[in-house]
MMTF fields as JSON, N, C-alpha, C and O atoms, coordinates in Angstrom:
{
  "mmtfVersion": "1.0.0",
  "mmtfProducer": "UNKNOWN",
  "numBonds": 187,
  "numAtoms": 188,
  "numGroups": 47,
  "numChains": 1,
  "numModels": 1,
  "chainsPerModel": [1],
  "groupsPerChain": [47],
  "chainIdList": ["A"],
  "bondAtomList": [4, 2, 8, 6, 12, 10, 16, 14, 20, 18, 24, 22, 28, 26, 32, 30, 36, 34, 40, 38, 44, 42, 48, 46, 52, 50, 56, 54, 60, 58, 64, 62, 68, 66, 72, 70, 76, 74, 80, 78, 84, 82, 88, 86, 92, 90, 96, 94, 100, 98, 104, 102, 108, 106, 112, 110, 116, 114, 120, 118, 124, 122, 128, 126, 132, 130, 136, 134, 140, 138, 144, 142, 148, 146, 152, 150, 156, 154, 160, 158, 164, 162, 168, 166, 172, 170, 176, 174, 180, 178, 184, 182],
  "bondOrderList": [1, 1, 1, 1, 1, 1, 1, 1, 1, 1, 1, 1, 1, 1, 1, 1, 1, 1, 1, 1, 1, 1, 1, 1, 1, 1, 1, 1, 1, 1, 1, 1, 1, 1, 1, 1, 1, 1, 1, 1, 1, 1, 1, 1, 1, 1],
  "groupList": [{"groupName": "MET", "atomNameList": ["N", "CA", "C", "O"], "elementList": ["N", "C", "C", "O"], "formalChargeList": [0, 0, 0, 0], "bondAtomList": [1, 0, 2, 1, 3, 2], "bondOrderList": [1, 1, 2], "singleLetterCode": "M", "chemCompType": "L-PEPTIDE LINKING"}, {"groupName": "LEU", "atomNameList": ["N", "CA", "C", "O"], "elementList": ["N", "C", "C", "O"], "formalChargeList": [0, 0, 0, 0], "bondAtomList": [1, 0, 2, 1, 3, 2], "bondOrderList": [1, 1, 2], "singleLetterCode": "L", "chemCompType": "L-PEPTIDE LINKING"}, {"groupName": "PRO", "atomNameList": ["N", "CA", "C", "O"], "elementList": ["N", "C", "C", "O"], "formalChargeList": [0, 0, 0, 0], "bondAtomList": [1, 0, 2, 1, 3, 2], "bondOrderList": [1, 1, 2], "singleLetterCode": "P", "chemCompType": "L-PEPTIDE LINKING"}, {"groupName": "ASP", "atomNameList": ["N", "CA", "C", "O"], "elementList": ["N", "C", "C", "O"], "formalChargeList": [0, 0, 0, 0], "bondAtomList": [1, 0, 2, 1, 3, 2], "bondOrderList": [1, 1, 2], "singleLetterCode": "D", "chemCompType": "L-PEPTIDE LINKING"}, {"groupName": "ARG", "atomNameList": ["N", "CA", "C", "O"], "elementList": ["N", "C", "C", "O"], "formalChargeList": [0, 0, 0, 0], "bondAtomList": [1, 0, 2, 1, 3, 2], "bondOrderList": [1, 1, 2], "singleLetterCode": "R", "chemCompType": "L-PEPTIDE LINKING"}, {"groupName": "GLY", "atomNameList": ["N", "CA", "C", "O"], "elementList": ["N", "C", "C", "O"], "formalChargeList": [0, 0, 0, 0], "bondAtomList": [1, 0, 2, 1, 3, 2], "bondOrderList": [1, 1, 2], "singleLetterCode": "G", "chemCompType": "PEPTIDE LINKING"}, {"groupName": "ASN", "atomNameList": ["N", "CA", "C", "O"], "elementList": ["N", "C", "C", "O"], "formalChargeList": [0, 0, 0, 0], "bondAtomList": [1, 0, 2, 1, 3, 2], "bondOrderList": [1, 1, 2], "singleLetterCode": "N", "chemCompType": "L-PEPTIDE LINKING"}, {"groupName": "HIS", "atomNameList": ["N", "CA", "C", "O"], "elementList": ["N", "C", "C", "O"], "formalChargeList": [0, 0, 0, 0], "bondAtomList": [1, 0, 2, 1, 3, 2], "bondOrderList": [1, 1, 2], "singleLetterCode": "H", "chemCompType": "L-PEPTIDE LINKING"}, {"groupName": "ALA", "atomNameList": ["N", "CA", "C", "O"], "elementList": ["N", "C", "C", "O"], "formalChargeList": [0, 0, 0, 0], "bondAtomList": [1, 0, 2, 1, 3, 2], "bondOrderList": [1, 1, 2], "singleLetterCode": "A", "chemCompType": "L-PEPTIDE LINKING"}, {"groupName": "ILE", "atomNameList": ["N", "CA", "C", "O"], "elementList": ["N", "C", "C", "O"], "formalChargeList": [0, 0, 0, 0], "bondAtomList": [1, 0, 2, 1, 3, 2], "bondOrderList": [1, 1, 2], "singleLetterCode": "I", "chemCompType": "L-PEPTIDE LINKING"}, {"groupName": "TRP", "atomNameList": ["N", "CA", "C", "O"], "elementList": ["N", "C", "C", "O"], "formalChargeList": [0, 0, 0, 0], "bondAtomList": [1, 0, 2, 1, 3, 2], "bondOrderList": [1, 1, 2], "singleLetterCode": "W", "chemCompType": "L-PEPTIDE LINKING"}, {"groupName": "THR", "atomNameList": ["N", "CA", "C", "O"], "elementList": ["N", "C", "C", "O"], "formalChargeList": [0, 0, 0, 0], "bondAtomList": [1, 0, 2, 1, 3, 2], "bondOrderList": [1, 1, 2], "singleLetterCode": "T", "chemCompType": "L-PEPTIDE LINKING"}, {"groupName": "LYS", "atomNameList": ["N", "CA", "C", "O"], "elementList": ["N", "C", "C", "O"], "formalChargeList": [0, 0, 0, 0], "bondAtomList": [1, 0, 2, 1, 3, 2], "bondOrderList": [1, 1, 2], "singleLetterCode": "K", "chemCompType": "L-PEPTIDE LINKING"}, {"groupName": "GLU", "atomNameList": ["N", "CA", "C", "O"], "elementList": ["N", "C", "C", "O"], "formalChargeList": [0, 0, 0, 0], "bondAtomList": [1, 0, 2, 1, 3, 2], "bondOrderList": [1, 1, 2], "singleLetterCode": "E", "chemCompType": "L-PEPTIDE LINKING"}],
  "groupTypeList": [0, 1, 2, 3, 4, 5, 3, 5, 4, 5, 4, 5, 1, 6, 4, 1, 5, 7, 3, 5, 1, 1, 8, 4, 8, 9, 5, 5, 7, 10, 5, 1, 11, 2, 12, 9, 5, 12, 1, 8, 1, 13, 3, 4, 9, 8, 8],
  "groupIdList": [1, 2, 3, 4, 5, 6, 7, 8, 9, 10, 11, 12, 13, 14, 15, 16, 17, 18, 19, 20, 21, 22, 23, 24, 25, 26, 27, 28, 29, 30, 31, 32, 33, 34, 35, 36, 37, 38, 39, 40, 41, 42, 43, 44, 45, 46, 47],
  "secStructList": [7, 7, 7, 7, 7, 7, 7, 1, 1, 1, 1, 4, 4, 4, 4, 4, 7, 1, 1, 1, 1, 7, 1, 5, 7, 7, 7, 1, 7, 7, 6, 6, 7, 2, 2, 2, 2, 2, 2, 2, 2, 6, 6, 1, 1, 5, 7],
  "xCoordList": [93.453, 92.352, 93.2, 94.195, 92.693, 93.737, 92.814, 91.589, 93.712, 92.861, 92.242, 92.546, 91.3, 90.71, 91.662, 92.786, 91.051, 92.187, 92.354, 93.218, 91.357, 91.671, 90.637, 89.49, 90.79, 89.734, 89.989, 89.287, 91.275, 91.561, 92.581, 93.116, 92.708, 93.37, 94.451, 95.606, 94.227, 94.96, 94.819, 95.616, 93.789, 93.495, 93.61, 93.615, 93.717, 93.632, 95.311, 96.328, 95.239, 96.717, 97.357, 98.576, 96.73, 97.573, 98.568, 99.407, 98.388, 99.194, 100.948, 102.013, 100.644, 101.894, 102.771, 103.86, 102.17, 102.68, 103.955, 103.808, 105.367, 106.433, 107.166, 106.779, 108.381, 109.774, 110.115, 110.183, 110.426, 110.907, 109.817, 110.135, 108.517, 107.605, 106.967, 106.429, 106.928, 106.526, 107.414, 108.188, 107.6, 108.722, 107.483, 107.953, 106.445, 105.77, 104.215, 103.662, 103.582, 101.968, 101.409, 101.693, 100.554, 99.676, 98.41, 97.66, 97.966, 96.812, 96.933, 97.88, 95.52, 95.769, 95.139, 95.234, 94.424, 93.53, 94.331, 94.514, 94.603, 95.397, 94.544, 94.998, 93.424, 92.534, 92.128, 91.892, 92.053, 91.664, 93.294, 93.323, 94.227, 95.621, 96.845, 97.928, 96.306, 97.254, 98.93, 99.729, 99.174, 100.757, 101.397, 102.625, 100.756, 101.054, 101.194, 102.138, 100.148, 100.066, 101.292, 101.934, 101.604, 102.732, 103.932, 104.897, 104.006, 105.593, 105.661, 106.719, 104.571, 104.315, 104.722, 105.603, 104.084, 104.239, 105.956, 106.509, 106.392, 107.853, 108.943, 110.162, 108.358, 108.941, 110.027, 111.184, 109.251, 110.182, 109.535, 110.001, 108.454, 108.049, 107.822, 107.417, 108.016, 107.504, 106.15, 105.556, 105.562, 104.109, 103.6, 102.382],
  "yCoordList": [108.086, 107.672, 107.0, 106.353, 107.202, 106.479, 105.169, 105.107, 104.127, 102.793, 103.247, 104.214, 102.285, 102.329, 102.289, 101.789, 102.93, 103.203, 102.012, 102.044, 100.92, 99.741, 98.911, 99.302, 97.846, 97.238, 96.609, 95.707, 97.193, 96.606, 95.369, 94.878, 95.035, 93.554, 93.612, 93.761, 93.517, 93.62, 94.088, 93.786, 94.903, 95.35, 96.762, 97.397, 97.381, 98.863, 99.405, 98.75, 100.491, 101.197, 100.551, 100.667, 99.452, 98.597, 97.652, 96.962, 97.689, 96.738, 97.326, 96.716, 98.664, 99.537, 99.512, 100.074, 98.83, 98.817, 97.939, 96.884, 98.189, 97.357, 98.47, 99.632, 97.936, 98.884, 99.051, 98.045, 100.452, 100.744, 101.248, 101.84, 100.982, 101.36, 102.593, 103.137, 103.185, 104.686, 105.379, 104.715, 106.467, 107.162, 108.373, 108.952, 108.587, 109.473, 109.352, 109.213, 109.44, 109.368, 110.485, 110.835, 110.934, 112.227, 111.751, 111.417, 111.635, 111.223, 111.209, 111.476, 110.768, 110.849, 109.715, 109.499, 108.894, 107.62, 106.366, 106.268, 105.699, 104.419, 103.182, 102.12, 103.26, 102.213, 101.202, 100.034, 101.544, 100.726, 100.468, 99.634, 100.929, 100.605, 100.352, 100.93, 99.315, 99.34, 98.803, 98.791, 98.404, 98.203, 99.425, 99.411, 100.677, 101.87, 102.577, 103.327, 102.294, 102.944, 102.301, 103.105, 101.145, 100.642, 101.12, 101.315, 101.315, 102.104, 103.494, 104.032, 104.022, 105.527, 105.607, 106.409, 104.741, 104.767, 104.249, 104.537, 103.644, 103.136, 104.257, 104.149, 105.171, 106.239, 105.601, 105.925, 104.759, 104.059, 104.767, 104.486, 105.66, 106.675, 108.012, 108.039, 108.888, 110.181, 110.569, 110.91, 110.56, 110.952, 111.953, 112.13],
  "zCoordList": [82.189, 83.154, 84.099, 83.769, 85.583, 86.677, 87.12, 87.026, 87.63, 88.006, 89.383, 90.081, 89.571, 90.785, 91.904, 91.849, 93.059, 93.928, 95.055, 95.932, 94.884, 95.587, 96.078, 95.858, 96.699, 97.297, 98.484, 98.942, 99.154, 100.52, 100.523, 101.518, 99.386, 99.18, 98.13, 98.527, 96.904, 95.881, 94.71, 93.822, 94.501, 93.189, 93.186, 94.241, 91.897, 91.905, 92.194, 91.965, 92.638, 93.086, 93.7, 93.575, 94.761, 95.788, 95.015, 95.594, 93.621, 92.839, 92.961, 92.868, 93.19, 92.842, 94.209, 94.33, 95.128, 96.594, 96.617, 97.233, 95.989, 95.839, 96.251, 96.379, 96.465, 96.402, 95.143, 94.435, 94.539, 93.371, 92.359, 91.327, 92.706, 91.803, 92.031, 91.067, 93.252, 93.648, 94.202, 94.891, 94.164, 94.735, 95.637, 96.617, 95.374, 96.096, 95.854, 94.763, 97.19, 96.878, 97.732, 98.878, 96.875, 97.672, 98.061, 97.144, 99.337, 99.86, 101.51, 102.25, 101.786, 103.407, 104.007, 105.215, 103.13, 103.855, 102.848, 101.635, 103.766, 103.102, 103.149, 102.723, 103.607, 103.864, 102.696, 103.004, 101.586, 100.503, 99.816, 98.911, 100.079, 99.478, 100.55, 100.637, 101.311, 102.247, 102.136, 103.072, 100.812, 100.878, 100.349, 100.423, 99.733, 99.702, 101.006, 101.251, 101.898, 103.14, 104.029, 104.705, 104.073, 104.691, 104.11, 104.849, 103.023, 102.365, 102.873, 103.201, 102.924, 103.384, 104.787, 105.098, 105.804, 107.122, 107.582, 108.644, 106.746, 106.611, 106.136, 106.267, 105.653, 104.992, 103.571, 103.305, 102.973, 102.168, 100.599, 99.494, 100.828, 99.602, 100.28, 101.442, 99.743, 99.986, 100.083, 99.06, 101.226, 101.393, 102.091, 102.12]
}
């Protein structure tokens, strides 16, 4: 089971939005996971 995608603040997949926890994310809308979206926009993960 996957955790919830997020709530736009700090819950769900957004908890993984730290350097070293993710290498790649597949998606196109980062509104509910802003930390992961920031990593993707900064090219710190493959997205």
